[in-house]
N, C-alpha and C positions, 0 to 999 in steps of 0.2 A: 482603832484598829485598820490596819489596812486593809483592803478588799481580802488581799489572800496572805495567808501565813502558815508556817510550818512550823513544830517544836519536836523535839525528842523529850517526853516526858515517862521516865521509867522505862517499862517494856513496850510502852504505848506509843504510837506515831499519830500526831495532833495535825489536823487541818482544818482550817477554818477559810471558809469562803462565803461572801455575802452572810454572814451572823450564822451560818450553819457551821456546827463544829461536828469533826466527823473522827473516831475513834478507831484507830487501826491498830490490832496486835503486833504489828511487825510490819517494818518497811517494804518489805519484801510481799507479803500478802495483801495485795488491793483490796479482794472481793472478800474476803471470809472473815468471820468476827467482826464484822460491822458495826460499830454503836454512830447514831446519829442523833444528835439533838439540836431540834431545828427550833430556835427562839423566835425567829421570825413569825411564824404561826401561833406563837402564843402555844406550843407544845413538848414535849419531849416523847419523843422515839426512840424506842431500842430497836437496831435492826442487825438481822444477820444474813449475811449475801442478799439482802434485800429485802428480806421477808422482814416481819414485827416478831420478837421472838424475847423473852425472858421468863426465867423460870421461876424466878423468888419475887415476884411483885409485877407491878403493870406494865407490858411492854409500850402503852402508850398513854399519856396523860396532857389532858387537855383543859387549856385556864381561861377564865373571863379574863376581862380586864383589869377587874378589881381583885385578881390573883386568886380568887376562889375557883375551885375543880369543876369543868364544865363535866368532862366523864375521868375515870380509869376503864380501861381497855386491858385485859389479857390475852396474849398469844403466846402459842410455841409452833413454832414453824411454819407461821403465817398464818394460821387458823386460829381462830376464837377457841379458845380452851382454859378451863379453871375447873380442878376437880371438888374443892372444898368451899364453894363460895360461887357467887357471879361473876361471868367472864366480863361483863359490862356494868359500869355503875356510872348512872349518869344525875348530875345536879342541877336543880333551878341555880338560878344567881345566889338566892338567899339562903342554901347550902341544903336546901332539906331535896330530898333524894325526889328524883324524875323516874326513873325507870332502872331495873336491875334485870338483865338477862342472864340466862345460864346455858354454857355452850360447854361441850363436850367434842374433842376434832372438829370444830367449823359449824357442827349443826346443834340447834337450840336442842337442850335436853337435860331432862331433870326427873328422876324417877319418885321422889317423896314429895311432891310441892309445885307449885307454877315452875313454867321457864322461864316465863316472862311476866313481872309483875309493872304496872304503870301508877305513878300517884298522882292525886292533884298537889297546888302549890301547897295546899294547908297541911300535906302531909296522909291524907285519907288516901285508900287505895281506889285508882278509876276501874282496873282492868286487870286481871288474872287470866296467864293464857298456860295452859298444858302441853307439853311438846316430848316426845321420845324419838330418837333418831331422826330430828330436823320437821318430823310430821305431828302436827294437832293431832292429840290422844290424851283420851283419859276413857277407862272402864266405868270406872265408879261416880259418875259425877259429870257436869259440864267442864269441857273444855275450854272454853271460855267463857268468863264469868264478868259482867260491865256492872260499875255501879255509879248510881247518883253521887256528887259532891258528898252527899250527907251520910251516906254509909249503904244505903240500901240499892238492894239489887236492881238493875234496871232492865237485865238482860242475860240470858245465858244459853249458850250455843254447844252442842255436844258433835264430837268427832270421834272418830275410830279411825286409826293409820291415815288421819290424813283427809280421809271422806267425811263431810257434815251427813249426819244421820239425825232421823227425831229422837226424841224424848223420850228413854226407855218408859216402860211402865212398872 
């Protein structure tokens, strides 16, 4: 492929430049509804007006060299966002989950469970963190629970509205 090529394809305008494919919905609108697919960085990004955005799937997918997924990231209007699941799921090269993060409108947030969950390579949980509207928060238990690789709890931290507090009695 030449360094720079242009094609008309159905209603989309495609431009290839240095291994990047940019899809424009029309030749006249250069900066609206742009989808960028960047294979040179082993990733796929969906952008609208320069912001990551995709309503029915991850707006960014990154890959290891062996083609396994590094992470799936969900965005709406440039902010991490997903209502029915984690907005970011990262994987080890062996395809086990590394971490999951829940976001609403760019803020780490989950009401009925931890908003961030880290895993050891063997799949056991290493850390659970509870957030509401971007602040570490949990009223009925620790907001951060750290685990040993065998699954036993190593430490617990308590937070209310982002402020660390002593363990309630």
